C-alpha positions as CSV (number, residue, x, y, z in Angstrom):
1,M,-115.2,260.7,-90.9
2,N,-118.6,259.7,-90.9
3,Q,-119.3,257.0,-88.4
4,E,-122.7,256.8,-89.9
5,F,-121.1,256.2,-93.9
6,D,-121.1,252.6,-94.6
7,Y,-118.1,252.4,-96.9
8,R,-117.8,248.9,-97.2
9,K,-121.1,248.6,-98.8
10,Y,-120.3,251.7,-101.2
11,L,-117.4,250.2,-102.5
12,E,-118.8,246.8,-103.0
13,T,-121.8,248.9,-104.9
14,L,-118.5,250.4,-106.8
15,H,-117.0,247.6,-107.6
16,R,-120.7,245.5,-108.4
17,D,-121.3,248.4,-111.1
18,G,-117.9,248.0,-112.7
19,L,-116.2,251.5,-110.9
20,N,-113.0,251.6,-109.6
21,L,-112.5,255.3,-108.8
22,T,-113.4,257.0,-105.4
23,R,-112.4,260.5,-103.6
24,T,-112.4,260.8,-100.2
25,F,-111.8,264.2,-98.4
26,T,-109.6,263.8,-95.1
27,N,-110.3,266.3,-92.8
28,Y,-112.5,268.7,-94.7
29,R,-116.3,268.9,-92.8
30,E,-119.4,270.3,-94.1
31,L,-121.9,270.8,-91.5
32,P,-125.6,268.9,-92.1
33,G,-127.5,270.6,-94.7
34,A,-124.3,272.8,-96.4
35,F,-124.8,274.2,-99.8
36,G,-128.3,272.4,-99.7
37,I,-126.9,269.2,-99.9
38,S,-129.5,266.3,-97.9
39,H,-127.4,263.2,-97.1
40,N,-124.3,264.4,-97.3
41,S,-121.7,262.2,-96.5
42,L,-119.4,265.1,-95.1
43,G,-122.1,266.7,-93.7
44,A,-121.7,264.3,-90.6
45,K,-123.8,264.9,-87.9
46,Q,-121.2,265.8,-84.9
47,E,-122.1,262.3,-83.1
48,H,-120.6,260.8,-85.9
49,Y,-118.0,262.9,-87.0
50,L,-114.3,261.8,-86.7
51,A,-111.3,264.2,-87.3
52,P,-107.8,263.5,-87.6
53,W,-107.1,264.8,-84.2
54,A,-108.3,263.4,-80.7
55,R,-111.0,265.5,-78.5
56,S,-110.1,267.2,-75.6
57,Q,-111.7,267.1,-72.2
58,K,-113.0,270.6,-72.9
59,P,-116.3,271.3,-74.2
60,G,-117.4,273.8,-77.1
61,Y,-117.1,272.4,-80.9
62,L,-118.9,274.6,-83.1
63,D,-122.1,272.0,-82.8
64,G,-122.0,269.9,-80.1
65,G,-118.8,267.8,-78.4
66,N,-115.6,268.9,-76.8
67,K,-113.2,270.7,-79.2
68,F,-109.6,269.3,-80.2
69,D,-106.7,269.0,-79.2
70,L,-104.4,269.7,-81.9
71,T,-101.2,267.8,-81.1
72,L,-103.2,264.4,-80.6
73,W,-104.3,261.8,-83.1
74,D,-107.6,260.3,-83.1
75,S,-106.4,256.6,-83.6
76,R,-110.3,255.6,-84.5
77,Y,-110.2,257.8,-87.3
78,W,-106.8,256.5,-88.9
79,A,-108.0,253.0,-88.0
80,R,-111.2,254.1,-90.5
81,L,-108.7,255.4,-92.8
82,T,-107.0,253.1,-93.2
83,D,-109.4,250.2,-93.2
84,F,-111.3,252.6,-95.9
85,V,-108.4,252.2,-98.3
86,R,-108.1,248.6,-97.8
87,E,-111.3,247.7,-97.8
88,A,-111.0,249.9,-101.5
89,G,-107.8,248.1,-102.9
90,K,-109.8,244.8,-102.0
91,Q,-112.4,245.8,-104.4
92,G,-110.4,246.8,-107.1
93,V,-111.1,250.8,-106.2
94,V,-108.3,253.4,-106.5
95,V,-109.3,256.3,-104.2
96,E,-108.3,260.0,-104.3
97,I,-107.3,261.4,-101.1
98,N,-108.2,264.9,-100.8
99,V,-105.6,266.5,-98.5
100,F,-106.4,269.7,-98.1
101,S,-109.7,271.3,-99.3
102,T,-110.8,275.2,-99.6
103,Y,-112.5,277.1,-97.1
104,Y,-115.7,278.7,-98.9
105,D,-116.5,280.9,-96.6
106,N,-116.7,281.4,-92.8
107,K,-119.6,278.9,-92.2
108,S,-117.2,276.1,-93.5
109,W,-114.2,277.8,-91.3
110,S,-116.2,277.8,-88.6
111,A,-116.5,273.5,-88.8
112,S,-112.7,273.1,-89.3
113,P,-111.2,271.7,-86.1
114,M,-107.7,274.0,-87.1
115,N,-110.3,276.8,-86.1
116,A,-109.2,278.2,-83.0
117,S,-112.5,278.4,-81.8
118,N,-112.2,274.5,-82.0
119,N,-109.5,273.8,-80.3
120,I,-108.2,274.0,-77.1
121,N,-104.0,275.0,-78.4
122,G,-105.3,278.5,-79.7
123,I,-104.2,278.1,-83.4
124,G,-106.3,278.9,-86.4
125,A,-107.2,282.3,-85.1
126,V,-107.5,283.6,-89.2
127,P,-109.8,284.4,-91.7
128,H,-111.7,281.6,-93.7
129,N,-109.5,282.5,-97.4
130,E,-105.7,282.4,-94.8
131,P,-105.8,279.0,-93.4
132,L,-103.8,277.0,-97.0
133,T,-101.8,280.6,-97.3
134,L,-99.1,280.0,-95.3
135,K,-98.9,282.7,-93.4
136,H,-99.7,281.7,-90.0
137,A,-96.9,279.5,-89.2
138,D,-98.5,277.7,-86.1
139,L,-100.9,276.6,-88.6
140,V,-98.7,275.4,-91.2
141,A,-96.8,273.2,-88.8
142,I,-100.1,272.0,-87.5
143,E,-101.0,271.5,-91.6
144,D,-97.2,269.6,-91.9
145,A,-97.7,267.3,-89.0
146,Y,-101.4,266.1,-90.7
147,V,-99.2,265.3,-94.1
148,A,-96.5,263.4,-92.6
149,K,-98.9,261.5,-90.1
150,L,-101.7,260.9,-93.7
151,S,-98.4,259.9,-96.1
152,K,-97.0,257.4,-93.6
153,T,-99.8,255.9,-92.5
154,L,-100.9,255.3,-96.2
155,R,-98.2,255.0,-98.0
156,D,-97.6,251.3,-98.2
157,F,-101.2,251.1,-100.7
158,D,-100.6,251.0,-104.2
159,N,-104.4,251.8,-104.8
160,V,-104.2,255.6,-103.6
161,Y,-102.9,258.9,-105.1
162,Y,-103.5,262.8,-103.6
163,E,-105.1,265.8,-104.7
164,I,-103.0,268.3,-102.3
165,C,-106.2,271.4,-102.3
166,N,-109.6,271.4,-103.7
167,E,-110.5,274.2,-105.6
168,P,-107.7,276.6,-104.5
169,Y,-108.3,278.9,-107.1
170,L,-111.1,280.4,-105.2
171,A,-109.7,281.2,-101.8
172,G,-106.0,283.0,-100.8
173,R,-103.2,281.2,-101.7
174,P,-99.4,281.8,-101.1
175,S,-97.6,284.8,-103.6
176,N,-95.1,286.3,-103.0
177,G,-95.4,285.8,-99.0
178,R,-98.9,287.6,-99.7
179,S,-102.2,286.0,-100.0
180,M,-104.5,287.0,-102.4
181,S,-108.3,285.9,-102.6
182,L,-109.5,284.8,-106.0
183,K,-112.2,284.6,-105.3
184,G,-115.1,284.0,-108.8
185,S,-111.9,283.7,-110.8
186,P,-111.5,280.7,-113.8
187,P,-108.7,278.7,-112.5
188,P,-105.5,279.4,-114.4
189,R,-105.3,278.3,-117.9
190,M,-103.0,275.2,-118.4
191,D,-101.7,274.5,-122.2
192,S,-99.2,272.5,-123.7
193,N,-96.6,275.8,-123.7
194,S,-97.5,275.6,-119.7
195,S,-93.8,275.2,-117.7
196,T,-96.5,274.3,-114.5
């Protein structure tokens, strides 16, 4: 998503140093300087930020540029993602694809194209802890289409596996049709007797 990030050099460095795994976030953007991280590859400057969805003709995205149209894909994004995974395979690197990520607060949600203030479709007028709860049918439809596009785009690569959601226990989740905030709670304990 960050056009300034030289992924070929990065993958060559991993290979040279004997490393064979990387992780990439596919639709979660952090604003530059978020969490006090300098040179954060997730913190793409607005002019270098690519999202899965194409920009519309209407200005008004959070930190500049046009809003997104959630019914149109940005072919540059998908070509870059495909090339990244292909190049990783050439370097013997497995790619963990992060499909979704928790939005930690209003600021992190404010950067998402799926936030209603950033798209022309009026989708995503929800609190930061509800985008992944399945409570909002219009948002779920966009997420479903995104997952279908992602899986179809990468289906022929044998160096990919998926993390469905990064840190889902930090914000809302589906539970009997209700969202529950688990912020500050540890993840559920998993042991050999667990059924999940």
